[in-house]
FINUFI-659902 format. One record per residue (C-alpha): residue in three letters; x, y, z. Coordinates in steps of 0.5 Angstrom, whole numbers, m for minus. Each point is the difference from the previous one (the first is absolute). Example, Ala and Ser with C-alpha at 12.3 -4.5 7.8 and 13.67 -1.06 7.14 Angstrom:
<r: ala, X: 25, Y: m9, Z: 16>
<r: ser, X: 2, Y: 7, Z: m2>
END
This chain:
<r: met, X: 36, Y: m2, Z: m1>
<r: leu, X: m1, Y: m3, Z: 7>
<r: phe, X: 6, Y: m4, Z: m1>
<r: ile, X: 4, Y: 7, Z: m2>
<r: val, X: m3, Y: 3, Z: 7>
<r: phe, X: 0, Y: m6, Z: 4>
<r: gly, X: 6, Y: m4, Z: m3>
<r: leu, X: 0, Y: m8, Z: m1>
<r: asp, X: m2, Y: m2, Z: 7>
<r: glu, X: m6, Y: m3, Z: 3>
<r: leu, X: m3, Y: 7, Z: 1>
<r: ser, X: m1, Y: 2, Z: m7>
<r: lys, X: m4, Y: m7, Z: 0>
<r: val, X: m4, Y: 2, Z: 6>
<r: met, X: m1, Y: 7, Z: m3>
<r: leu, X: m2, Y: m3, Z: m7>
<r: ile, X: m6, Y: m4, Z: 4>
<r: val, X: m2, Y: 5, Z: 4>
<r: ile, X: m1, Y: 5, Z: m5>
<r: gly, X: m3, Y: m5, Z: m5>
<r: ile, X: m5, Y: m2, Z: 5>
<r: thr, X: m2, Y: 7, Z: 4>
<r: pro, X: m4, Y: 3, Z: m5>
<r: met, X: m5, Y: m6, Z: m1>
<r: leu, X: 0, Y: m1, Z: 8>
<r: ala, X: m1, Y: 7, Z: 1>
<r: arg, X: m6, Y: 0, Z: m5>
<r: asp, X: m3, Y: m6, Z: 3>
<r: leu, X: 0, Y: 3, Z: 7>
<r: glu, X: m3, Y: 7, Z: m3>
<r: his, X: m5, Y: m4, Z: m3>
<r: arg, X: m2, Y: m3, Z: 6>
<r: ala, X: 0, Y: 6, Z: 4>
<r: cys, X: m5, Y: 3, Z: m4>
<r: glu, X: m4, Y: m5, Z: 1>
<r: ile, X: m1, Y: 1, Z: 7>
<r: pro, X: m7, Y: 3, Z: 2>
<r: pro, X: 0, Y: 7, Z: 1>
<r: glu, X: m5, Y: m1, Z: 6>
<r: ile, X: 6, Y: m4, Z: 4>
<r: leu, X: 4, Y: 6, Z: m1>
<r: ile, X: m5, Y: 5, Z: 2>
<r: lys, X: m2, Y: m4, Z: 6>
<r: ala, X: 7, Y: 0, Z: 2>
<r: gln, X: 1, Y: 8, Z: 0>
<r: thr, X: m7, Y: 1, Z: 3>
<r: leu, X: 3, Y: m4, Z: 6>
<r: gly, X: 6, Y: 4, Z: 0>
<r: ala, X: 6, Y: m3, Z: m4>
<r: asn, X: 5, Y: 4, Z: m3>
<r: ser, X: 4, Y: m1, Z: m6>
<r: trp, X: 5, Y: m5, Z: 3>
<r: thr, X: m5, Y: m4, Z: 4>
<r: leu, X: m5, Y: 0, Z: m7>
<r: val, X: 6, Y: m3, Z: m4>
<r: leu, X: 3, Y: m5, Z: 6>
<r: arg, X: m7, Y: m2, Z: 3>
<r: val, X: m5, Y: 0, Z: m6>
<r: val, X: 4, Y: 0, Z: m7>
<r: leu, X: 6, Y: m5, Z: 2>
<r: pro, X: m4, Y: m6, Z: 3>
<r: gln, X: m4, Y: 1, Z: m7>
<r: leu, X: 6, Y: m1, Z: m4>
<r: leu, X: 4, Y: m5, Z: 3>
<r: ser, X: m4, Y: m6, Z: m3>
<r: arg, X: 1, Y: 3, Z: m7>
<r: leu, X: 7, Y: 1, Z: 2>
<r: leu, X: 2, Y: m7, Z: 1>
<r: thr, X: m5, Y: m2, Z: m6>
<r: ser, X: 4, Y: 5, Z: m5>
<r: leu, X: 7, Y: m2, Z: 3>
<r: arg, X: m2, Y: m8, Z: m1>
<r: leu, X: m3, Y: 2, Z: m7>
<r: leu, X: 7, Y: 4, Z: m2>
<r: leu, X: 5, Y: m5, Z: 2>
<r: gly, X: m1, Y: m3, Z: m7>
<r: ser, X: 2, Y: 7, Z: m3>
<r: ala, X: 6, Y: 0, Z: 5>
<r: trp, X: 2, Y: m6, Z: m2>
<r: leu, X: 1, Y: 2, Z: m7>
<r: phe, X: 3, Y: 7, Z: 2>
<r: leu, X: 5, Y: m5, Z: 4>
<r: ile, X: 2, Y: m4, Z: m6>
<r: ser, X: 1, Y: 6, Z: m4>
<r: ala, X: 5, Y: 3, Z: 5>
<r: glu, X: 4, Y: m6, Z: 1>
<r: ala, X: 0, Y: m1, Z: m8>
<r: ile, X: 3, Y: 7, Z: m1>
<r: ser, X: 5, Y: 0, Z: 6>
<r: ser, X: 1, Y: m6, Z: 4>
<r: thr, X: 5, Y: m6, Z: 0>
<r: ala, X: m5, Y: m5, Z: 4>
<r: gly, X: m7, Y: m1, Z: 0>
<r: leu, X: m6, Y: m2, Z: m5>
<r: gly, X: 0, Y: 5, Z: m4>
<r: tyr, X: 8, Y: 0, Z: m1>
<r: arg, X: m1, Y: m8, Z: m2>
<r: ile, X: m6, Y: 1, Z: m5>
<r: phe, X: 5, Y: 5, Z: m4>
<r: leu, X: 6, Y: m5, Z: 1>
<r: val, X: m4, Y: m6, Z: m3>
<r: arg, X: m3, Y: 5, Z: m5>
<r: arg, X: 7, Y: 2, Z: m2>
<r: tyr, X: 4, Y: m7, Z: 0>
<r: met, X: m6, Y: m4, Z: m1>
<r: ala, X: 2, Y: m5, Z: 5>
<r: met, X: m6, Y: m2, Z: 3>
<r: asp, X: 3, Y: m5, Z: 5>
<r: val, X: 3, Y: 6, Z: 4>
<r: ile, X: m7, Y: 3, Z: 2>
<r: ile, X: m3, Y: m7, Z: 1>
<r: leu, X: 6, Y: m3, Z: 4>
<r: thr, X: 1, Y: 6, Z: 4>
<r: ser, X: m8, Y: 1, Z: 2>
<r: cys, X: m1, Y: m7, Z: 2>
<r: gly, X: 6, Y: m1, Z: 4>
<r: ser, X: 0, Y: m6, Z: 5>
<r: arg, X: m7, Y: 0, Z: 0>
<r: cys, X: m1, Y: m4, Z: m7>
<r: trp, X: 6, Y: m4, Z: 1>
<r: pro, X: 2, Y: m2, Z: 7>
<r: gly, X: 8, Y: m2, Z: 1>
END
């Protein structure tokens, strides 16, 4: 459906990655937010913090380290979504090359194009 809504351009591939990763990222950050001790929130409210101050100065700093860790762990899933998006609607990229080799059984195509000039100088 993404390719019908967003077309066959790069936007559909990016949206596939975003839609595929966002639920896992949101669940992980929600779990980390629930681990924040309620005493810290009560102390901030006692010192006069309103809702926005509480979010920006207490909760957000607690979530930033987990956000970076979650993004690092989700790069593998993002890579799989990218390869599947390229396999569906692309004329270049790793996913396209994998399905091209599978279709024609031409291993020299993927080996030579992935190595390029690094493997054989000249």
